[in-house]
C-alpha positions in Angstrom: -0.1 -0.3 0.2 1.2 3.4 -0.5 -0.3 7.0 0.5 -3.1 8.0 -2.1 -3.0 11.8 -3.2 -6.2 14.0 -4.4 -5.3 16.0 -7.2 -7.0 18.1 -9.6 -6.7 16.6 -13.1 -6.2 19.0 -16.3 -9.2 20.8 -17.5 -12.1 18.8 -19.7 -11.5 20.4 -23.2 -14.6 21.3 -25.9 -17.1 21.2 -23.2 -18.9 23.5 -25.9 -19.1 20.9 -28.3 -20.7 17.0 -28.7 -17.8 15.1 -27.4 -15.6 16.5 -24.5 -12.1 14.9 -23.7 -9.7 15.0 -20.6 -6.3 13.8 -21.2 -4.8 12.3 -17.9 -1.2 12.3 -16.7 0.8 9.1 -16.5 3.0 7.4 -14.2 0.9 7.5 -11.4 -1.2 4.4 -10.3 -4.8 5.5 -10.4 -7.2 4.2 -7.6 -10.8 6.5 -8.7 -11.6 9.5 -10.7 -14.0 12.2 -8.7 -16.2 13.9 -11.2 -18.1 16.8 -10.2 -20.7 17.9 -13.3 -23.1 20.6 -13.5 -24.9 23.3 -16.2 -26.7 25.9 -15.9 -30.2 24.9 -15.2 -28.8 22.9 -12.5 -29.8 19.3 -14.1 -28.8 15.8 -13.1 -25.3 14.5 -14.3 -27.0 11.8 -16.3 -29.0 14.2 -18.3 -25.5 16.5 -19.0 -23.5 13.4 -20.6 -24.9 10.6 -22.7 -22.3 8.6 -22.5 -18.4 8.4 -21.0 -15.8 5.8 -21.6 -12.6 5.4 -20.2 -9.5 4.9 -22.8 -6.4 3.4 -22.9 -4.0 4.0 -26.0 -6.5 5.1 -27.6 -9.0 2.2 -27.0 -12.1 2.3 -24.6 -11.9 0.3 -21.7 -15.4 1.3 -19.7 -18.5 2.5 -21.5 -21.5 3.8 -19.5 -24.2 6.0 -18.6 -23.7 8.1 -15.3 -26.9 6.7 -14.7 -25.6 3.3 -15.0 -22.4 4.1 -13.0 -24.3 5.2 -10.4 -26.4 1.9 -10.5 -23.5 -0.2 -10.5 -21.5 2.0 -7.8 -24.6 1.8 -5.7 -24.9 -1.9 -5.9 -22.0 -2.2 -3.5 -23.8 0.6 -1.0 -25.2 4.0 -1.0 -21.7 5.5 0.0 -20.2 4.8 -3.3 -23.6 6.8 -5.1 -23.4 10.1 -6.7 -23.9 13.1 -3.9 -25.2 16.4 -4.7 -22.7 19.5 -4.5 -23.5 22.8 -3.1 -26.3 24.4 -1.7 -28.9 24.7 -4.6 -31.3 22.2 -5.2 -31.6 20.6 -8.3 -33.5 22.6 -11.1 -31.8 25.5 -9.9 -28.3 27.2 -11.0 -25.5 25.9 -8.8 -26.6 22.6 -8.3 -24.0 19.8 -9.2 -23.7 16.3 -8.6 -20.3 14.4 -7.6 -19.9 10.9 -9.0 -17.0 8.4 -8.7 -15.2 6.2 -11.3 -13.9 3.5 -9.2 -10.6 1.5 -10.2 -9.4 0.5 -7.0 -12.7 -1.5 -5.8 -13.1 -0.5 -2.2 -16.2 -2.3 -1.6 -14.1 -5.5 -1.3 -13.6 -6.8 1.9 -9.8 -7.6 1.1 -7.4 -5.0 1.2 -5.3 -7.3 -1.2 -8.1 -7.0 -4.2 -8.7 -3.5 -3.0 -4.9 -2.7 -4.3 -4.7 -5.1 -6.9 -7.6 -3.5 -9.0 -6.0 0.0 -9.1 -5.0 1.1 -12.7 -1.1 1.7 -13.3 -0.4 4.0 -16.2 3.2 3.5 -16.3 4.4 2.3 -19.8 1.0 3.9 -21.6 1.0 6.6 -24.3 -2.4 7.6 -23.1 -5.2 7.6 -20.2 -8.1 9.9 -21.0 -11.9 10.1 -20.8 -14.5 11.3 -23.1 -17.9 12.4 -22.6 -20.6 12.5 -25.0 -22.7 15.7 -24.1 -26.3 16.3 -24.7 -25.4 19.8 -25.5 -27.1 21.6 -22.2 -25.6 25.1 -21.6 -23.0 26.0 -19.2 -21.8 22.5 -18.8 -18.7 22.0 -16.5 -16.9 19.2 -15.6 -14.2 19.1 -12.6 -12.3 15.8 -12.0 -10.3 15.0 -8.9 -8.3 11.8 -9.0 -7.1 9.6 -6.0 -3.3 8.0 -7.1 -0.5 6.6 -5.6 2.7 6.3 -7.1 3.1 2.7 -7.0 7.0 1.8 -7.8 8.3 -1.8 -9.1 11.5 -3.3 -9.5 12.1 -4.2 -13.4 15.3 -5.6 -13.6 17.7 -3.2 -12.1 15.3 -0.1 -13.2 12.7 1.3 -11.0 9.7 2.2 -12.6 5.7 3.0 -12.2 3.3 0.0 -11.9 2.2 -1.1 -15.6 -1.3 -1.8 -16.3 -1.9 -5.0 -15.3 -5.6 -7.0 -15.3 -8.5 -4.7 -15.3 -12.1 -4.4 -14.9 -13.5 -3.5 -18.3 -17.4 -2.8 -19.2 -18.4 -3.2 -22.1 -22.0 -1.5 -23.0 -24.3 -2.8 -25.7 -27.8 -2.5 -26.6 -30.1 -5.8 -26.4 -32.8 -6.0 -29.1 -36.2 -7.5 -27.7 -38.7 -8.5 -29.9 -40.9 -10.8 -27.6 -41.4 -12.3 -24.3 -37.8 -14.5 -24.6 -35.0 -13.7 -26.1 -31.6 -15.3 -26.6 -28.5 -13.5 -26.4 -25.4 -15.3 -28.1 -23.1 -12.6 -29.1 -20.9 -11.9 -25.8 -17.2 -12.6 -26.7 -15.3 -15.2 -25.0 -12.0 -13.4 -25.8 -12.2 -10.4 -23.3 -11.1 -11.9 -20.4 -13.4 -13.7 -17.5 -17.0 -12.6 -16.7 -17.5 -10.7 -13.0 -21.3 -10.0 -14.0 -24.1 -8.5 -16.5 -26.5 -5.9 -15.7 -29.4 -5.4 -18.1 -31.4 -2.1 -17.2 -34.6 -2.9 -17.7 -37.8 -3.6 -15.1 -39.2 -6.4 -16.9 -36.7 -9.3 -16.6 -38.5 -12.3 -15.1 -35.3 -14.3 -15.1 -32.3 -15.3 -16.5 -30.3 -18.7 -17.3 -26.8 -19.2 -18.4 -25.1 -22.0 -19.8 -21.3 -22.3 -20.2 -20.2 -25.6 -22.1 -23.6 -26.6 -22.2 -23.9 -26.6 -18.3 -26.3 -24.4 -16.4 -23.8 -22.0 -14.2 -27.1 -19.8 -13.2 -30.7 -20.3 -13.7 -32.5 -17.3 -11.2 -35.6 -15.4 -11.4 -35.6 -11.6 -10.6 -36.8 -12.1 -6.9 -34.5 -15.2 -6.5 -31.3 -13.2 -8.0 -32.4 -10.1 -5.7 -32.5 -11.9 -2.6 -29.5 -13.7 -3.4 -27.4 -10.5 -3.4 -29.3 -8.9 -0.3 -27.5 -11.9 1.2 -24.3 -11.3 0.2 -24.6 -7.2 1.5 -25.3 -5.9 -2.0 -28.3 -3.3 -2.9 -30.2 -4.3 -6.0 -32.7 -2.1 -7.4 -36.2 -2.8 -9.3 -35.2 -1.4 -12.4 -31.6 -3.5 -13.0 -31.3 -7.3 -13.1 -27.8 -7.4 -12.1 -25.7 -11.3 -12.4 -23.0 -11.0 -10.2 -20.9 -13.7 -10.0 -18.1 -12.7 -7.5 -20.7 -11.4 -4.8 -18.9 -12.9 -2.0 -16.4 -10.5 -2.7 -13.3 -12.8 -4.0 -12.4 -11.2 -7.3 -10.9 -14.9 -8.3 -14.6 -16.3 -8.2 -15.4 -15.1 -11.4 -17.1 -17.2 -14.4 -13.8 -18.1 -16.4 -13.9 -18.0 -20.1 -10.6 -19.7 -20.7 -11.1 -23.1 -19.2 -14.4 -24.4 -17.6 -14.1 -27.8 -15.7 -11.1 -28.6 -17.1 -11.8 -27.9 -20.7 -11.7 -25.1 -22.8 -14.7 -22.5 -23.0 -16.8 -22.9 -26.2 -19.8 -21.3 -25.9 -21.6 -19.3 -23.2 -25.6 -19.0 -23.9 -27.5 -16.1 -21.8 -31.3 -16.6 -22.0 -33.6 -14.0 -20.6 -37.5 -14.5 -19.9 -39.5 -11.4 -20.0 -42.6 -10.2 -18.1 -43.5 -8.4 -21.1 -43.1 -8.8 -25.1 -42.9 -5.0 -25.8 -40.1 -4.5 -28.6 -37.4 -2.6 -27.5 -34.1 -2.0 -26.6 -32.2 -2.6 -23.4 -28.9 -1.7 -22.2 -26.5 -4.4 -21.2 -23.1 -3.6 -19.2 -20.6 -6.7 -19.2 -18.1 -6.3 -16.8 -15.2 -8.2 -17.5 -11.9 -8.9 -15.8 -9.0 -9.2 -18.1 -6.0 -7.3 -19.9 -6.7 -3.9 -21.2 -8.3 -4.0 -25.3 
């Protein structure tokens, strides 16, 4: 462990355009980036920003909406959710929201897992944030990073820790055309699966097969009860499948070998409580090497 500094990051560029960017300093190890987001009308952060991406060497490693980030943070406790900043009420000038991108997973019980999940930036060519903006007047984003200088030995040289295994988020729409929908387009080559979050209130149950073996089969109510038993905080409008609910990072769904055999297929089946055609957002949380 090392002392964590709280430092203001360089200003976010092009806040008056469609996509704003922030180029982050390299060398330090990032534990979190705290975002303070506001506009002239005092709207919620997820109204101001349509989508956010965390990029390493120009490649997106996490993609999410700010409401989705708030949900995934809050799944582990209210202390990780967004907070209002200032004294103004929402809908008034001066209102802002603070919402944090967690790299080091502070909610894990074991300190070793908290520390190992931080993102080292030694040896990278770039580490950036991108914001797709909704075009709100007076959009402002101020970011504070929690970092440390994690030095390691590389032969005879002392260097900043490079980026190792990380938690990546893939955001994609799922097209719903009927009461049942089978999802077969989950790649096997991006790393092991931490969890799946389906942002829809009308998913009745989910079944998952790995190499034709059922590894998960629960209703929404059964799943939520299991998450609560593990100290988590599910919500009614999202179906969260969490493979490491016991907080042990190594207890995730392996997508390389399962029962001693290479993984050849992953099949996810949704049963819906209604058949209204729509797209729902899915965020896959994957543990693996940077893309």
